[in-house]
N, C-alpha and C positions, 0 to 999 in steps of 0.2 A: 504494500500500500504506500510505497514511498517513491515517487517520481522525483528525482533530484532536479530542482530548478536552478540551484546554485546562486552565487552572489553577483553575477554580472549586472543584475538590475539594481543592486543596492550600492549606495554611495560609500559605504564603509566596508573595507576588506579586513579580514583577520588572517594574519600569516600564521603558519603552523607553530612558530616559536611562541606566539602569544597565547595559544590555546592551553587550557588547563589539562594536565595529564589525567588520563583515565586510570583509575586504580581499582583493585579488587575491593578495597575498603568501601568505596562508594557503592559498588554493587551489593555488598553485604548489607550496607546501611539501608538500601532500598527495600530489602526483603526481611528486615529484622522483625522480631516479635516483641510484644510488650513483655516487660519483666514483671514477675509476680504471679498472682493467681489468675486463672483464666487462660493464660497463654495464647490469647488471640492476637492476630496481626494488627498492628496499628494501621489505620486507614489514612492514606494521603488525602489531605483536603485540597481540592483544586482552588487555585486563585491565579489571577493574571500576574505575570511577571513583567514589570515595566522594562522597556528597552528591547523587547522581543519583536512583536509585530508580525510573526509568521502567519497568523490567521488573516492578515491584511493582504497577503499574496492570494488574490482571488482566482487566478487562472493557474491552478496547480498541476494540471496535466491529466492524462488519461487514467491514472491509478486512483484518482479521487472522483467522487460522484459529481455529476453535472448538476446545474441548478434544476434542470427538468427532473432529475432523479430525487431531488430533495424536496422541492416545493410542489404543492398541489394547486396553488393559486397562481395564475398566469401573471398577475401584477407583481408578485414576489420575484418571479423569474425575470421579468423585465427590469425591475429595480436592481436586482443583483447584477445583471449583465451591464446595466448603465453605470455601475460603480467601477467596472474593470477598465483601468487605463491601458494605454498602448503597450506598456511594459508588463502587464499582468497584475500589477499592484492596484489596490483600491485608490481611487482618485483623491480620497480624503486622508490617505496615510502620508504623513510628512516624514520622508525618509531621513532628513537631516536630524530631526529630533526623535524619530521613531515613536511618534504619537499620532493619534487620530484627531483630525481637526474638527470633527463633529461628534466627539465621544459622548457627550450628554444627550445628543439628539440622533445617535446612530440607529439604524434600523433594528427591529427586534431580533433578526437572525444574526446580528453581530454580537449579541449578548449571550454569554455563556452562563446560563442559569438552568436550574433543574426543570422548570416548567417548559422552557424552550426546547431543551434536549428531549423532553417527553413528547412535545407536540411535533417536532420535526423528525426525530429518529426513533420514537417509541421507547426511549430509555427510561426505565423506572427510576423514580426519585431516589430510591435506596442505592442505586448503582451509579448515580450521577458523578460523584467524585472520581471513582475508578475510570469511568468512560471518558469524562472530560480530560483527565490527566493523560489517558491513552491517546485521545484525539490530538491533544497539544503535542505530545511527544512525536507522533507520526508526522504532524504538520511541520514541526521544527526540523525534524530530520530531512523531510522533503525539501524544505526551503533553504536551510543553512547547512545541512549535513549532519551525520551521526556523531561527529567529533567536534561539533561547534561549541563555542562559548555559550550560545543561546540555550542549547540543550543542557549543558552543564549547569548554567544558572537556574534553569527551570527545575531540574531534578533537585538541586541543592535547596532551593527555596521551598519546594513541595515537601521534601524530606524533613526539613526543619520545622514544618508546621503540622506534622502528623498528629492526629488525635490519639 
């Protein structure tokens, strides 16, 4: 599910020397269990990590669903397509600041919330955090690569906020 789009569209490049090393400790941390009674796994709580913007790459390629596969309302399909710039990024995504210029007024489908995941993808609210984290990881890998700082930052932030 990861069609690599790469960084040619992005104004900031990250050389391999600047990337954080991948370690087995990070992998172990991602799957650690809670300590004490119960022994259940800690759930990663999804939240947006500033400075990423991978979800703003709207034209991700053939491995991702098309707007027609996601939306049932033709006006949503039309709106989504109208947001795609010539480089595949959302026209409201400011590449130099890595922020959305219409964040407070963004369309509902740009919001990662349990109700929206349920209405668009049929994801049960109980599975929202797991599915949202998985979607973000897949998108970040497709846009920036599996060894990117963006993926490292996302995983680190999510792991540090586990419940």
